[in-house]
C-alpha positions in Angstrom: -8.4 -3.5 -20.4 -5.7 -0.6 -19.7 -5.8 1.0 -16.0 -5.4 4.3 -17.1 -8.8 5.0 -17.4 -9.7 3.5 -13.9 -7.1 5.7 -12.4 -8.6 9.1 -13.6 -9.6 11.4 -10.8 -12.8 12.7 -10.7 -11.8 16.5 -10.3 -11.0 17.5 -13.6 -9.7 21.4 -15.0 -10.6 22.8 -18.5 -6.8 23.0 -19.5 -4.6 21.9 -21.9 -1.3 20.2 -21.3 1.9 21.7 -23.2 3.0 19.4 -26.3 5.9 17.8 -24.1 3.3 16.4 -21.8 1.9 14.2 -24.5 -1.3 14.5 -27.4 -4.4 15.6 -26.5 -7.8 14.8 -27.9 -8.9 17.6 -29.9 -11.5 19.4 -27.4 -10.8 16.8 -24.8 -10.0 18.7 -21.7 -7.0 17.4 -19.6 -6.9 17.1 -16.1 -3.2 18.5 -14.3 -1.0 16.4 -13.8 1.2 16.5 -10.2 4.6 16.1 -9.9 6.4 12.9 -9.1 8.3 12.9 -5.7 10.7 10.7 -4.3 8.9 8.1 -1.8 9.9 8.1 2.5 11.9 4.9 3.2 9.7 3.4 6.0 11.0 3.7 9.3 9.4 0.5 11.0 11.2 -3.0 10.7 9.4 -6.6 11.6 11.1 -9.5 11.3 9.5 -12.9 12.8 11.4 -16.3 13.4 9.9 -19.5 14.7 10.2 -21.0 17.9 11.4 -24.9 17.5 12.3 -27.1 20.2 9.5 -26.3 23.2 8.7 -28.7 25.9 5.1 -29.2 26.8 6.0 -27.3 30.2 7.1 -23.8 28.1 4.0 -24.5 25.7 1.7 -24.9 29.3 3.2 -21.6 30.7 2.8 -19.6 27.1 -0.5 -20.8 27.2 -1.8 -20.0 30.5 0.1 -16.3 30.7 -1.8 -15.5 27.0 -4.9 -16.5 28.2 -4.2 -14.2 31.6 -3.1 -11.3 30.1 -5.8 -11.8 27.5 -8.5 -11.7 29.4 -6.8 -8.7 31.1 -6.8 -6.8 27.7 -10.5 -7.8 26.9 -11.5 -6.1 30.0 -9.4 -2.9 29.2 -10.8 -2.9 25.4 -14.4 -3.1 27.2 -13.6 -0.4 29.6 -11.8 2.1 26.7 -15.0 1.5 24.0 -17.1 2.0 27.3 -15.8 5.6 28.1 -15.7 6.9 24.4 -15.1 10.4 23.9 -15.0 11.4 27.2 -11.8 9.5 27.6 -9.0 11.1 29.6 -5.5 10.7 30.5 -6.4 10.3 33.9 -8.7 8.0 33.0 -5.9 5.8 31.1 -3.6 6.0 34.3 -6.8 5.0 36.2 -7.0 1.8 34.0 -3.3 0.7 34.5 -3.2 0.8 38.4 -6.2 -1.2 38.1 -4.2 -3.4 35.5 -1.1 -3.4 37.3 -1.9 -5.7 40.4 -3.0 -8.6 38.3 -0.2 -8.5 35.8 2.8 -5.9 36.2 3.4 -2.0 35.4 5.3 -2.8 32.1 2.7 -5.5 31.0 -0.2 -2.8 32.0 1.8 -0.4 29.7 1.5 -2.3 27.0 -2.2 -3.5 27.3 -3.3 -0.4 27.5 -1.0 1.5 24.6 -2.5 -1.7 22.4 -6.2 -0.9 23.8 -5.8 2.9 22.6 -4.2 1.6 19.4 -7.2 -0.2 18.3 -9.5 2.2 19.4 -7.7 4.9 17.5 -7.6 2.1 14.6 -11.7 1.3 14.8 -11.9 4.9 14.5 -10.4 5.8 11.3 -12.8 2.8 9.7 -15.4 4.0 10.9 -14.9 7.7 9.4 -13.4 5.7 6.0 -16.7 3.6 6.1 -19.0 6.6 6.5 -17.2 8.2 3.4 -18.1 4.7 1.5 -21.5 4.8 2.4 -21.6 8.6 1.4 -19.7 8.1 -2.2 -22.6 5.0 -2.9 -25.5 7.2 -1.5 -24.5 10.2 -3.4 -24.0 7.8 -7.0 -27.6 6.2 -6.8 -29.2 9.7 -6.0 -27.6 10.8 -9.1 -28.5 7.8 -11.4 -32.2 7.9 -10.1 -32.5 11.2 -11.2 -31.4 10.1 -14.6 -34.3 8.6 -17.1 -34.3 5.4 -18.0 -31.5 4.1 -20.4 -30.1 7.4 -20.7 -26.1 6.7 -21.5 -23.0 7.9 -19.0 -20.0 9.2 -19.8 -16.5 8.6 -18.4 -17.1 11.0 -15.6 -20.5 10.2 -14.6 -22.5 7.3 -15.1 -26.0 7.1 -16.6 -29.4 6.3 -15.8 -30.3 2.5 -14.5 -31.5 -0.2 -17.6 -34.9 -0.7 -16.6 -37.5 0.1 -14.1 -37.1 -3.3 -12.2 -33.5 -2.2 -11.9 -34.6 1.3 -10.9 -36.7 0.0 -8.1 -34.1 -2.5 -6.7 -31.6 0.7 -6.6 -34.2 2.6 -4.7 -35.1 0.0 -2.3 -30.9 0.0 -1.7 -30.8 3.5 -1.6 -32.9 3.2 1.8 -31.0 0.8 3.3 -28.0 2.6 3.0 -29.4 5.6 4.1 -30.5 4.0 7.0 -27.2 2.2 7.6 -25.7 6.0 7.7 -28.0 7.2 10.0 -26.8 4.7 12.8 -22.8 4.3 11.5 -22.9 8.4 11.7 -24.9 8.0 15.5 -21.9 5.9 16.6 -19.3 8.0 15.2 -20.7 11.0 17.2 -21.3 9.3 20.4 -17.8 7.8 20.4 -19.2 4.5 19.9 -16.8 1.5 18.1 -17.6 -2.1 17.7 -14.5 -4.0 18.0 -13.8 -8.3 18.0 -11.0 -9.0 19.5 -9.9 -12.1 17.8 -11.2 -10.6 14.5 -14.7 -10.2 13.2 -14.6 -13.0 10.3 -13.7 -15.4 13.0 -16.2 -15.3 14.7 -18.8 -15.4 12.3 -16.8 -18.7 11.0 -18.4 -19.7 14.5 -22.0 -20.1 12.4 -20.4 -21.6 9.5 -18.4 -24.6 10.9 -19.5 -27.0 7.9 -18.7 -24.3 5.4 -15.4 -23.6 6.7 -14.3 -27.2 7.1 -14.0 -26.8 10.8 -15.1 -29.2 13.9 -15.8 -26.6 17.1 -12.8 -28.1 19.1 -10.3 -26.7 16.1 -12.7 -23.2 16.2 -12.2 -22.6 19.5 -8.6 -23.5 19.6 -8.4 -20.8 17.0 -10.0 -18.3 18.7 -8.6 -18.8 21.9 -5.2 -18.4 20.6 -6.0 -15.0 18.6 -7.3 -13.5 21.6 -4.5 -14.0 23.7 -2.2 -11.2 24.5 1.5 -12.1 24.7 3.2 -8.5 23.6 5.9 -6.4 25.1 7.1 -2.9 24.1 10.4 -2.1 24.2 12.7 0.4 26.3 16.0 1.9 25.6 18.4 1.3 28.5 16.9 -1.6 30.0 19.0 -4.9 29.3 19.0 -6.5 25.8 16.1 -3.3 25.1 13.0 -5.4 26.9 12.8 -5.9 30.8 9.4 -7.7 29.6 10.1 -10.1 26.9 14.1 -10.6 27.0 15.7 -12.2 23.9 19.8 -12.3 24.6 22.0 -12.3 21.4 22.5 -15.9 21.5 18.6 -16.0 21.4 17.6 -17.4 24.9 13.7 -16.0 25.4 12.4 -15.5 28.6 9.6 -13.2 30.3 8.1 -11.7 33.0 5.4 -14.0 34.8 2.5 -11.8 35.8 1.7 -11.9 39.9 -0.9 -14.6 39.6 1.4 -16.8 38.1 4.5 -16.2 39.6 4.6 -19.6 41.0 5.5 -20.9 37.3 8.5 -19.3 37.7 11.8 -21.3 36.8 14.3 -18.4 37.2 14.8 -15.7 39.7 12.9 -12.4 39.9 9.7 -14.1 38.3 11.0 -14.7 35.1 10.3 -18.1 33.0 13.4 -18.8 30.6 12.4 -20.9 27.8 14.2 -24.5 26.4 14.6 -23.1 22.8 16.5 -20.4 21.5 15.1 -18.8 18.7 17.4 -17.3 15.6 16.5 -14.4 13.5 17.8 -15.5 9.4 16.2 -11.7 8.4 18.1 -9.2 9.3 19.8 -11.2 12.3 22.3 -9.0 12.5 20.9 -5.9 13.1 18.6 -7.0 15.7 21.9 -8.6 17.5 23.4 -4.8 17.1 20.7 -3.4 18.8 19.9 -5.7 21.6 23.5 -5.5 22.5 23.7 -2.2 22.6 20.5 -2.3 25.0 18.2 -0.1 22.4 14.4 -0.5 22.8 12.9 -3.7 20.9 9.6 -4.9 20.6 8.2 -8.6 20.8 5.4 -10.6 20.0 5.0 -14.1 20.3 2.0 -16.0 19.4 0.7 -19.6 18.4 -0.3 -21.0 14.5 -3.4 -22.9 16.0 -3.3 -24.1 12.2 0.1 -25.8 12.4 0.8 -25.8 16.2 4.2 -23.2 15.9 4.7 -21.0 17.8 6.8 -17.6 16.3 8.3 -14.5 17.9 8.0 -11.0 15.8 10.9 -8.5 16.7 9.7 -5.0 15.6 11.8 -1.7 16.1 12.1 2.4 14.7 14.7 3.2 12.7 16.1 7.2 13.2 14.8 9.2 10.3 16.6 9.6 7.3 16.8 12.3 5.2 15.1 12.1 1.5 17.1 11.6 -1.2 16.8 14.7 -3.8 14.8 13.8 -6.9 17.5 15.4 -9.2 19.9 12.4 -7.6 17.3 9.7 -8.1 17.0 10.7 -12.1 21.5 10.6 -12.3 21.7 6.8 -13.5 18.3 6.8 -15.1 15.4 4.8 -14.3 13.6 1.4 -14.0 9.6 2.5 -14.8 7.2 -0.3 -13.0 3.6 -0.8 -14.4 1.4 -2.3 -11.7 -1.3 -4.7 -13.1 -3.4 -7.4 -11.4 -1.0 -10.4 -12.4 2.2 -9.2 -13.3 4.6 -5.9 -13.2 5.9 -4.8 -16.4 9.0 -3.3 -16.1 11.2 -1.4 -18.3 15.1 0.3 -18.2 15.3 4.0 -19.1 18.4 5.9 -19.3 18.4 9.9 -18.1 17.5 11.0 -21.6 14.1 8.9 -21.3 14.8 6.3 -24.0 14.4 2.4 -23.4 17.4 0.4 -23.1 17.0 -3.4 -24.0 13.7 -5.1 -23.4 11.2 -5.0 -20.9 11.0 -7.6 -18.0 8.1 -9.0 -16.6 7.5 -10.4 -13.4 4.1 -12.5 -12.5 2.4 -12.8 -9.9 -1.1 -14.9 -8.5 -3.3 -13.1 -6.4 -5.9 -15.7 -5.6 -6.3 -18.0 -2.5 -5.4 -16.8 1.0 -3.5 -13.7 2.4 -0.3 -15.7 3.3 -0.2 -17.0 -0.6 -0.8 -13.8 -2.2 1.9 -11.9 0.5 4.0 -14.5 -0.7 3.8 -13.9 -4.4 3.7 -10.0 -4.0 7.1 -10.5 -2.1 8.7 -13.2 -4.3 7.9 -11.0 -7.4 9.5 -7.7 -6.1 12.2 -9.4 -5.1 13.1 -10.1 -8.3 12.4 -7.1 -9.5 15.1 -5.4 -7.2 17.4 -8.0 -8.3 17.1 -6.7 -11.7 17.7 -3.5 -11.5 20.6 -3.6 -9.1 21.8 -5.8 -12.4 20.9 -2.6 -14.3 23.0 -0.3 -12.5 19.8 2.1 -12.5 19.5 3.8 -8.6 16.0 4.5 -8.7 12.2 2.7 -9.5 9.3 4.4 -10.9 6.0 3.5 -9.7 2.4 5.0 -10.3 0.7 7.0 -7.4 -2.5 4.2 -7.8 -5.5 4.7 -5.4 -8.2 2.7 -6.3 -10.6 3.3 -2.9 -13.2 5.2 -5.1 -13.1 3.0 -8.0 -13.9 -0.2 -6.4 -17.4 0.6 -5.4 -20.4 -1.3 -6.3 -22.6 1.5 -7.4 -19.7 3.3 -9.7 -19.5 1.0 -11.8 -23.0 -0.8 -11.7 -22.8 -4.0 -13.7 -19.0 -3.5 -15.1 -18.3 -6.6 -12.3 -15.1 -7.7 -14.6 -13.8 -4.5 -14.2 -14.1 -4.0 -10.7 -12.5 -7.5 -10.0 -9.9 -5.9 -12.3 -9.0 -2.8 -10.2 -9.7 -4.8 -7.0 -6.9 -7.1 -8.3 -4.4 -4.8 -8.7 -2.4 -4.4 -5.3 -1.7 -0.6 -4.8 -0.8 0.6 -1.3 0.6 -2.6 -0.9 3.1 -2.8 -3.4 4.1 1.1 -2.7 4.8 0.5 0.9 6.6 -2.9 0.9 8.6 -2.0 -2.4 9.8 1.2 -0.4 10.6 -0.9 2.4 12.4 -3.5 0.3 14.3 -1.1 -2.0 15.8 0.6 0.8 17.7 -2.3 1.9 19.2 -2.2 -2.1 20.4 1.3 -1.6 17.8 2.4 -4.5 15.3 4.9 -4.5 11.5 5.2 -5.2 9.7 7.5 -7.1 6.0 8.0 -7.7 4.4 9.7 -10.4 1.1 10.5 -11.3 -1.2 7.6 -12.8 -2.8 10.1 -15.6 -3.1 8.7 -19.1 0.0 6.4 -18.7 -1.4 3.5 -20.4 -3.4 5.6 -23.3 -0.2 7.5 -24.0 2.0 4.4 -24.3 0.1 2.7 -26.6 -0.3 6.3 -28.7 3.7 6.8 -28.7 5.9 4.0 -28.0 3.4 0.6 -28.6 4.3 0.1 -32.5 7.6 2.0 -32.5 9.2 -0.3 -30.0 7.4 -3.8 -31.4 9.7 -6.1 -33.4 8.5 -8.7 -36.1 9.2 -11.2 -33.7 8.1 -9.5 -30.6 5.7 -7.2 -30.0 5.7 -4.4 -27.0 2.3 -4.6 -24.8 0.1 -1.6 -23.6 1.7 -2.5 -19.9 5.2 -2.4 -21.2 4.5 1.0 -23.4 2.8 2.8 -20.3 5.9 1.8 -18.1 7.8 4.0 -20.9 5.7 7.0 -19.8 5.9 6.3 -15.9 9.8 6.5 -16.5 9.6 9.4 -18.9 7.6 11.2 -16.0 9.6 10.4 -13.2 12.5 11.9 -15.2 11.6 15.0 -16.5 9.9 14.2 -19.8 7.3 14.5 -21.9 5.1 11.1 -22.7 5.7 11.9 -26.8 8.1 9.6 -28.0 9.7 11.9 -30.6 9.0 16.2 -32.8 6.2 16.2 -34.8 7.2 15.6 -38.6 7.0 18.8 -40.4 3.7 20.0 -41.7 2.7 20.2 -45.6 4.7 23.6 -46.1 7.7 25.5 -44.7 5.5 28.2 -43.1 3.8 28.6 -39.6 0.1 28.0 -41.3 0.0 24.7 -39.6 0.8 26.0 -36.3 3.9 26.2 -33.8 6.3 22.9 -34.4 6.0 20.4 -31.2 9.9 20.9 -30.8 11.3 19.0 -27.0 13.0 21.8 -26.4 14.3 22.4 -22.6 11.5 23.5 -20.5 13.3 26.7 -19.2 15.0 27.6 -22.9 14.5 31.1 -23.8 11.5 31.7 -26.3 10.5 28.0 -27.0 7.1 28.4 -27.7 7.6 31.3 -30.0 7.2 31.8 -33.5 10.0 31.2 -36.2 12.3 34.2 -36.4 12.1 35.6 -40.2 15.4 34.9 -42.4 16.7 38.8 -44.0 19.8 37.3 -45.2 19.9 35.9 -48.7 19.8 32.2 -49.4 22.6 30.9 -50.9 24.1 27.7 -52.0 27.0 25.7 -51.2 27.7 24.4 -54.3 27.0 26.6 -57.4 24.8 25.1 -60.0 26.3 23.7 -63.8 26.7 26.8 -65.9 27.0 29.3 -63.8 
């Protein structure tokens, strides 16, 4: 099943696209197609390394510091949630003063900032949940108002199949309205519900048998998830961070909170870990930052399942100028069609013609989140390496967003289709690809996903197939994506001539330049005398 129909948006306009954009079905309005654009590069950088060789003393100190700061973070989050919409800058300063006496000024600043970010994220999630409830309520009300068994269209669903289903959905409508009333009341009052340590892990406590965990194992995970060992960087300070400091040779030291100052093994209330850390990924870039005393944030955390300690280093890059679209098109493109289990890629020249054969990069998005993330990164790495070998300087992808199409009420019993579009990584893939492509000096061009699968199958699937290898629908869609990013239409070539030489069959669908003079006009009338280059015999 193609995904071109899934990514069409609800808004339509009753206009026909020009012939250069593809074939339109007679009498079927097509929605307008947005112009392609170059995706901005990610400015944030985060790397991770494992801390090996920790002694029992080191682990004890880290656990005590993390538990103490975690309790302060939980108390500060509760105070911030209690303030709600009445929170002010003076209240923020007061919370920071209360935490400074039990930690330090820098620890207190990091805790209050993390609390503010967590509360703001919960508010955004609350608004998104309300939008989802509104969409589900609107869909159910629309279908309940229709007669039983009435067929729907591609734009709107039809009525329910039976009276039993109609009755069940009417009860669900009442449940959703009640839920929306509660969420709206929380939003108006400024109330958010946050579980430090994740709500999923909190619910696992009631299903230990199904999760295969003992109470002790769950408790270790829960406590480790609620620890707080993060510190924001400060430019101009020694090695870019005064709270958690990592020297260029990998030595880690941290400023102890005031109640735990007796654990210090270095001057000025600091504790130096026995082991050293080494960043394999972007290690040279990180070393240049800390040697120049530029701000670098760190986070220490424990993987309770494996019993391993890790450190994350993060920093912000200065904003860079976005590459113009014409410059990205100069050397052709690699067009990528995103699917639930693979990426279909094809190399195109500047004129929109395919070069060579397409490539397929498979991945498996089943299993744990770490496995899915690793599969996606591996597929994107292979894609980027292949793009560099082809000589292209840009990658064209679809600007997909299935947020509205994943809802349970929109597609009803079509469970397989909902699972299909839910399995396609959309925003995650584009964000990660933009970050990884910047490291290879490649631009990322996003295009409108409308009708790519349909027009690819119509114009490109059969002409590019051979007796030995048949072009798939997804590979043909990648050609439409690439041609759209290059500024060309989806059509492969001009239409054949009509049955006679006049314009009775309409204008010729010539792929002229967009700014070509009179490209949509009629053919000029010939007034001169027709001649032949070779005289007929016997003349």
